[in-house]
C-alpha positions in Angstrom: 7.0 -35.9 -32.5 5.4 -32.8 -34.6 3.3 -31.9 -31.4 6.8 -31.8 -29.1 8.2 -30.0 -31.7 5.1 -27.7 -31.7 5.0 -27.4 -27.4 9.3 -27.0 -27.4 9.4 -24.2 -29.9 6.2 -22.2 -28.2 7.8 -23.2 -25.1 11.3 -21.7 -26.2 9.4 -18.8 -27.5 7.9 -18.1 -24.3 11.0 -17.9 -22.7 13.1 -16.3 -24.7 10.5 -13.2 -24.7 10.6 -13.1 -21.4 14.3 -12.9 -20.5 14.0 -9.9 -22.6 12.1 -8.0 -20.7 13.4 -5.1 -18.9 13.6 -5.7 -15.1 11.7 -3.5 -12.8 13.8 -0.9 -11.3 14.5 -0.3 -8.1 13.7 3.3 -6.4 16.8 4.7 -5.6 17.5 5.7 -1.7 18.3 8.7 -1.2 17.4 12.9 -0.7 15.4 14.0 -4.3 15.0 17.8 -4.1 12.1 19.6 -5.5 13.1 21.9 -8.6 10.8 24.9 -7.2 11.5 25.2 -3.6 13.0 23.7 -0.6 10.6 20.2 -0.1 12.5 16.7 -0.4 11.3 13.3 -0.7 13.9 11.3 0.8 13.9 7.5 -0.2 15.3 4.7 2.4 16.0 1.4 1.8 13.4 -0.4 3.7 10.1 0.3 0.7 9.6 3.9 2.7 10.0 7.4 2.2 9.2 11.0 3.9 8.0 13.8 2.1 8.8 16.9 3.6 7.9 20.3 2.7 5.3 19.8 0.4 1.5 20.6 0.8 -0.5 17.8 -0.4 -3.8 19.8 -0.1 -4.2 20.7 -3.7 -3.5 16.8 -4.6 -6.3 15.9 -2.2 -8.7 18.0 -3.0 -8.4 16.8 -6.7 -8.1 13.1 -5.7 -11.6 13.3 -3.8 -13.6 14.7 -6.4 -12.1 12.5 -9.1 -13.6 9.3 -6.0 -16.6 11.1 -5.8 -17.4 11.2 -9.4 -16.1 7.8 -10.7 -18.0 5.8 -7.6 -20.9 7.9 -8.1 -21.4 9.0 -4.4 -23.9 10.9 -2.4 -23.3 13.4 -0.7 -23.1 12.2 2.4 -20.6 9.6 1.2 -19.0 12.6 -0.1 -18.5 14.0 3.1 -17.8 10.5 4.8 -14.8 10.2 2.2 -13.8 13.6 2.6 -13.4 13.2 6.2 -11.2 10.0 5.6 -8.4 11.5 3.5 -6.1 13.9 5.0 -2.9 13.3 2.5 -1.0 15.7 4.7 -1.2 14.0 7.8 -1.1 10.5 6.6 2.1 11.1 4.0 4.3 14.1 5.2 6.8 14.3 7.5 7.1 10.8 8.8 8.2 7.9 7.1 5.1 5.4 5.2 5.3 2.8 2.7 5.0 2.5 -1.0 4.3 0.2 -3.4 6.0 0.0 -6.9 3.8 -0.7 -9.9 6.1 -1.2 -13.0 3.3 -2.3 -15.3 3.8 0.7 -18.0 7.8 0.4 -17.2 8.7 -2.0 -20.2 6.2 0.3 -22.7 7.0 3.6 -21.4 9.6 4.0 -19.2 8.3 5.1 -15.9 7.2 3.4 -12.8 4.5 4.6 -10.1 5.3 4.6 -6.6 1.7 4.1 -5.0 0.2 5.1 -1.4 -2.6 3.0 -0.9 -5.6 5.0 1.0 -7.2 2.4 3.0 -10.7 3.0 1.3 -12.2 0.2 -0.9 -14.6 0.6 -3.7 -15.9 -2.6 -5.9 -12.6 -4.3 -4.6 -10.5 -1.6 -5.7 -8.4 0.1 -3.0 -8.3 3.5 -3.5 -4.4 5.4 -4.1 -2.5 7.8 -5.2 1.0 8.0 -6.4 4.4 9.6 -7.9 5.9 8.8 -10.6 9.2 7.5 -10.7 11.8 8.5 -14.3 14.6 5.8 -13.2 16.7 7.8 -16.5 17.6 10.8 -14.7 16.2 9.8 -10.8 13.3 11.7 -11.3 10.2 11.6 -8.9 7.1 13.5 -10.4 4.1 14.5 -7.7 1.2 16.0 -10.2 -0.5 17.9 -8.3 -3.5 17.7 -10.7 -6.2 15.1 -11.4 -6.8 13.4 -14.9 -9.7 15.8 -15.5 -8.0 18.9 -14.8 -5.2 21.4 -16.5 -4.9 23.9 -13.2 -2.3 23.0 -11.2 1.8 21.9 -11.7 4.0 19.0 -11.4 7.0 19.3 -8.7 10.1 17.2 -10.3 12.6 15.5 -7.4 15.8 14.7 -8.7 17.7 12.5 -6.7 21.5 14.5 -5.1 24.5 13.1 -5.2 
């Protein structure tokens, strides 16, 4: 009987803790306008979005260098990687599919909007991402990498 009560108590605690967690926010559809330029991101209801008027070259260069460094690619492999990645070609001016990653939402309050690159190392698919802050309906595009302090953040806010 004691074992049964312990199991029931554990199950109740598990259900209670799960029911108190925040549900994953939904990226609201609409047009998110840039704070410092005419660029905008249009979000659609089918888990796609379109980036218009924003140059992703700085982000691409930083992303390539980060992958090359982490994966310790030789010169030939680095050149092949650089030839594969073209963020402006692949992610601007047309609708692209995104994946939401809410791993940090409950603790920090933001969600990653991820774009897989179709490049895999050690079982992990490389990607780049926007950061979505549901409070304020803001998308942030970081134009510099984790190891660099040059560049800027571009903030896109949902227009009503």
